[in-house]
N, C-alpha and C positions, 0 to 999 in steps of 0.2 A: 288174793292168791293168784299167782301167775304160774303157768305151766309152760315149759319149753319142750316142744316136740322135736325129737331127732337130735337133741344135744346130749352129749355124754361128757361129763366132767373129766378133764384130763387127770390121769393118774400122776403120782408124784414123779414117776420115772420119765414120763414124756411131757411134763409141764414145761413150757417155755420154748419148745421147738416143734417143728412139723416136718417130718421126713417125707419126701415124695415117694410114691410107690416104686417098686422095682420095675414094673412095666413102663412107667413114665420115664424113669431114668434111662432105660434101654432105648426108648423111642428118641429121647433127646440126644443121647450118645450117638445113635444112628444118624440123626440129622446133622450132627456136628462132623460126622465122618465125610459127608459129601464135599463141603468146601475144603476140608483138610486134604482129601484125596486129590483134588485139583491142584492145590498149592504144593504138596509134597511129592506127588507122583506124576500126574498127567502133564502139567506144564513143564517140569524139568525133563521128562522123557521126550516130550514133543520137541523141546529145544535141542536136546542131545541128538535126536533122530534127524532133525533138520541140519544140524552141523555136520553129522556123519554123512548125510546125503550130499553135502557140498564138498566132501573130501577133507574136512577139518577134523583131525583126531583130537579128542578131548581125553583128559586123564581118568575120568570116571565113566563107568559103563552104565547103560540103561538098566542092566540087571541089578547093579549095586544100588542105584537110586530107588528102584522098585522094592528091593528087599528092605533097605533102611526105612523107606516110606511106610511099608506095611507094618514094620515093627513099631514105628512111632505112632501110627494111627491106632493100632491095636492097643498099645499101652495107654494112649490118651483116652480111648473109649472105656477101657477097663478102669482107669483112674476115676472117670466121671461116675460110672456105675457104682463103684465101691466106696464113694466118698463118705457115706454114713457108717461105714463098717471099720473095724480095726485093720483091715487089709489096705486101707487107703495110704497109710504111711509107707509100708513096704513097696506098694505099687508105684507110689510117687518117687521113691528112691530108684526103682528099676527104670522108670521112664526118664528120669534125669540122667541116670547112668548111660542109657542108650544114646541120648542126645550128646552127652559128653564124649562117648566113644566115636560117634559119627563125626563130630567136629574134629576129633583127633585124627580120624581117618582122612578127612578132607585136608587137615593141616599137613599130613604126610605127603600130599600131592602137590604142595606149593614149593617153589614157584612153577607156574605153567608157562611153557614156551610155545607160542602159536606160530607155526610156520605157514605162510600163505601157499596154498597148493599151486604148483607150476611156477613159483617164484623163488627168489633167494632171500627175500626179506623175512624177518621174524620179529615177533613182539613178545616180550617177556612180561608176565603179570605175576606179581607177588602179592598174595593176600594173607600172609602169615599174621601180620599185626591185627587185622580185622578178626581173624578166627581166634587169636589169643584173647582178645577182648570179649568175643562172643562166648568163650569157655567159662566166663564168670557166672553167667546165668544158670547153666546146669549144675555148676558147683554149688551155688546157693540153693538150688532145688534139692540137691542131695542132703544138704544140712537141714533144710526145712523138713524134708521127709523123715529124717532121723528124729528131729524134735517132735514131729507129729506122732511118730511111733512111740516115743517115750511118753508123751502126754496121754495117748490112748491106752497105754499099758496101766497108767495110774487111774485115769477116769475118762472113759470113752464119752460120756454124756456132756462133759464140760465143753468140748470142741463143738458139739452139735448145737449148743445154744447160739453160737456165733455163725455157724455155717447154714443152719436151717431155722432162723428165728420164726416164732409163731406169729 
């Protein structure tokens, strides 16, 4: 006769997957915010501020970069926290839609003409093709979010077997 202390047999509803606690997901989402903050807000704002201090006018403001960055960081953290819930699909759609709108906003600023301060020379940089290609990823993200929402409406636990295997 063997006795297992501290073991609880999984119920049929939770068999096959193990969802991290809400506290754990919040901590990990918070830790993911730190590098994302530096990549989406701190470094671009520092570069824009440096360029502005040198008299180089750029088409996007530090305020716009900060607002878009905060929106992207917030939705990314919410998406991670809500992954085991039915809200994951709609939040994924919202996050991808914000990225899509941000890229469209940046697309509207192209081409950029850089005029050297105190000189008559200028340099034009067109990045339209690059941004048009980059628009593919958030568009795919929206489609995936829609499919996840549809799947979660039918059977929420089916996705959890793959996202959080036991």
